[in-house]
C-alpha positions in Angstrom: -13.8 -11.3 -22.6 -12.1 -9.8 -19.6 -12.9 -11.1 -16.2 -12.2 -9.2 -13.0 -11.5 -10.5 -9.5 -9.8 -9.6 -6.2 -6.3 -11.1 -6.1 -5.0 -13.2 -3.3 -1.4 -13.0 -2.3 -0.6 -16.2 -4.3 -1.9 -14.5 -7.4 0.1 -11.3 -7.0 3.1 -12.9 -8.8 1.0 -12.9 -12.0 1.8 -9.2 -12.3 4.9 -10.4 -14.2 2.5 -11.2 -17.1 1.8 -7.5 -17.7 3.9 -5.7 -20.2 3.7 -2.2 -18.9 6.1 -0.6 -21.3 4.9 2.7 -22.7 5.9 5.5 -25.1 4.0 8.8 -24.8 4.4 12.1 -26.7 4.7 14.2 -23.6 5.6 14.5 -19.9 3.5 16.4 -17.3 5.2 18.6 -14.7 3.8 20.8 -12.0 4.8 24.5 -12.2 3.5 27.1 -9.8 0.7 24.7 -8.7 -0.5 24.0 -12.2 -0.1 21.0 -14.5 1.8 21.7 -17.7 2.8 19.3 -20.5 6.2 19.3 -22.1 6.7 17.9 -25.6 9.4 15.5 -24.4 8.8 11.9 -25.3 8.3 9.7 -22.3 9.6 6.1 -22.6 9.0 3.4 -20.0 10.8 0.2 -21.1 8.8 -2.0 -18.7 10.1 -4.0 -15.9 13.1 -6.2 -15.7 13.2 -9.3 -13.5 14.7 -7.3 -10.5 11.9 -4.8 -10.7 9.3 -7.5 -10.9 10.7 -9.3 -7.8 10.6 -6.0 -5.8 7.0 -5.2 -7.0 5.8 -8.7 -6.2 7.3 -8.5 -2.7 5.8 -5.0 -2.1 2.3 -6.0 -3.3 2.3 -9.3 -1.4 3.1 -7.3 1.8 0.4 -4.9 1.0 -2.2 -7.7 0.6 -1.0 -9.2 3.9 -1.6 -5.9 5.5 -5.2 -5.6 4.2 -4.6 -3.9 0.8 -6.9 -4.8 -2.0 -5.8 -5.5 -5.6 -8.1 -6.4 -8.5 -6.9 -8.2 -11.5 -8.2 -8.1 -15.1 -7.8 -11.5 -16.8 -8.0 -12.5 -20.4 -8.5 -16.2 -20.1 -5.9 -17.1 -17.4 -3.5 -14.3 -18.2 -3.4 -11.2 -16.0 -3.6 -8.2 -18.3 -4.4 -5.4 -15.8 -4.1 -4.7 -12.1 -5.3 -1.9 -9.8 -5.8 -1.5 -6.1 -4.9 0.3 -3.0 -3.1 0.0 0.3 -5.2 -0.2 3.5 -3.3 2.5 5.4 -5.1 5.9 5.6 -2.8 8.6 4.3 -2.8 12.3 3.6 -2.5 15.2 6.0 -6.0 14.4 7.3 -5.6 10.6 7.1 -8.7 10.5 5.0 -7.6 8.8 1.8 -6.1 5.6 0.5 -3.0 5.2 -1.6 -4.2 4.0 -5.0 -2.0 2.0 -7.2 -0.6 0.4 -9.2 -2.8 0.8 -12.2 -1.1 -1.2 -14.9 -2.6 -2.4 -18.2 -0.8 -4.7 -20.5 0.3 -2.7 -23.6 -1.7 -5.0 -25.9 -4.9 -4.5 -23.9 -5.0 -0.7 -23.6 -7.9 1.5 -24.7 -10.4 -1.3 -24.2 -12.0 0.2 -21.0 -10.0 -2.1 -18.7 -8.4 0.8 -16.7 -11.7 2.6 -16.2 -13.3 -0.6 -15.0 -10.5 -1.3 -12.6 -10.6 2.2 -11.2 -14.4 1.8 -10.6 -14.1 -1.6 -9.0 -11.3 -0.2 -6.7 -13.6 2.7 -5.7 -16.3 0.3 -4.7 -13.9 -1.7 -2.6 -12.5 1.5 -1.0 -15.9 2.6 0.2 -15.7 -0.4 2.6 -12.8 1.4 4.3 -15.0 4.5 4.9 -13.1 6.9 2.6 -14.1 8.8 -0.4 -10.7 9.7 -1.8 -7.7 8.1 -3.5 -4.3 9.5 -3.4 -2.5 8.8 -6.7 1.2 9.2 -7.3 1.3 8.8 -11.1 4.0 8.4 -13.6 4.2 11.8 -15.5 3.6 10.2 -18.9 1.0 12.2 -20.9 -0.9 8.9 -21.5 -1.1 8.2 -17.8 -2.0 11.7 -16.6 -4.5 12.3 -19.4 -6.3 9.1 -18.4 -6.4 10.1 -14.7 -7.7 13.6 -15.6 -10.4 12.0 -17.7 -11.5 10.0 -14.6 -12.0 13.2 -12.5 -8.6 13.3 -10.8 -7.1 16.7 -9.9 -3.8 17.9 -8.7 -3.5 17.5 -4.9 -2.9 20.8 -3.1 -0.6 19.3 -0.4 1.2 16.1 -1.4 1.8 13.4 1.2 5.3 14.0 2.4 6.4 10.3 2.4 5.0 9.6 -1.0 6.3 12.8 -2.5 9.8 12.0 -1.1 9.6 8.5 -2.6 8.4 9.7 -6.1 9.2 13.5 -6.5 8.9 13.4 -10.3 5.5 11.8 -10.2 2.3 13.8 -10.5 0.5 13.7 -7.2 -3.3 13.6 -7.7 -6.5 13.0 -5.7 -9.6 11.3 -6.9 -12.8 12.2 -4.9 -15.6 9.7 -5.3 -19.1 9.4 -3.9 
């Protein structure tokens, strides 16, 4: 059974328990304002220790600044995480930056990601917004999931986030 809870800053380091490695059959790109998929295999080897240390620092800072991150636990092991930063972003400052959304490779396709997205949406409503900005890895697995959740290509990417991740697919998720 999977249990979900908002993580405190001391629990953020448990993100190291997630194996986020991935192999996908395709890579999404944006061409002339449209999403296209290329049949190039996408391989993410997962994080090394240096990556984990950086991620833990960044997420801990985000929590200290009011960000909300939700963990999915199988027994005491963190098998999924999602959440958002508290800073309003976008050209109209009307959305929150969603992410990460990581599910352990041995716990995928069990509904955990969908549940984490929905729990994050409920928490985001407390911030008075109805949109997430999502800068997503271009893996066909990742983008296909986000599209299935109602995400769409954002017309005008956030300059700062686009500069940080120019190869990502920049999406928005409007919720009610």
